[in-house]
C-alpha positions as a printed Julia matrix, in Angstrom:
62×3 Matrix{Float64}:
 166.51  127.96  33.32
 166.82  125.04  30.93
 163.55  125.85  29.17
 161.36  125.53  32.26
 160.61  129.24  32.38
 157.93  128.8   29.75
 155.92  126.39  31.9
 155.98  128.29  35.18
 153.59  131.15  35.59
 153.1   133.02  38.84
 150.48  135.73  38.35
 150.75  139.07  40.05
 146.99  139.04  40.68
 146.43  136.2   43.14
 142.7   136.01  42.31
 143.7   133.97  39.26
 144.33  131.08  41.65
 140.65  130.89  42.64
 139.41  128.84  39.63
 142.28  126.38  40.06
 141.49  126.02  43.76
 137.79  125.43  43.04
 138.7   122.79  40.44
 141.04  121.11  42.91
 138.32  120.96  45.56
 135.77  119.56  43.08
 138.12  116.81  41.91
 139.08  116.0   45.52
 135.42  115.67  46.54
 134.74  113.59  43.44
 137.59  111.25  44.35
 136.26  110.85  47.9
 132.75  110.13  46.59
 134.1   107.59  44.08
 136.06  105.73  46.76
 133.05  105.58  49.08
 130.89  104.33  46.19
 133.43  101.6   45.37
 133.58  100.55  49.03
 129.77  100.39  49.22
 129.56   98.17  46.12
 132.4    96.0   47.43
 130.64   95.43  50.77
 127.45   94.48  48.94
 129.3    91.98  46.75
 131.11   90.54  49.77
 127.79   90.0   51.56
 126.3    88.32  48.48
 129.34   86.05  48.14
 129.08   84.98  51.79
 125.37   84.22  51.38
 126.12   82.14  48.28
 128.91   80.33  50.11
 126.6    79.47  53.0
 123.93   78.29  50.58
 126.42   76.01  48.82
 127.71   74.63  52.14
 124.15   73.87  53.29
 123.23   72.07  50.08
 126.39   69.91  50.04
 125.87   68.73  53.65
 122.63   66.98  52.76
């Protein structure tokens, strides 16, 4: 087995998978929340940049 037998563990009692599954779900939901938060902040910064660009264009035309 080239030494990989020490790292693989398949329990007989399948209820031992429940904590790992719960952790997986929590990290997955956290990743989704983080991405939506980053998108929200990015949209806000994009809007602010466009407003600043318009303000600069209006002041240079005069």
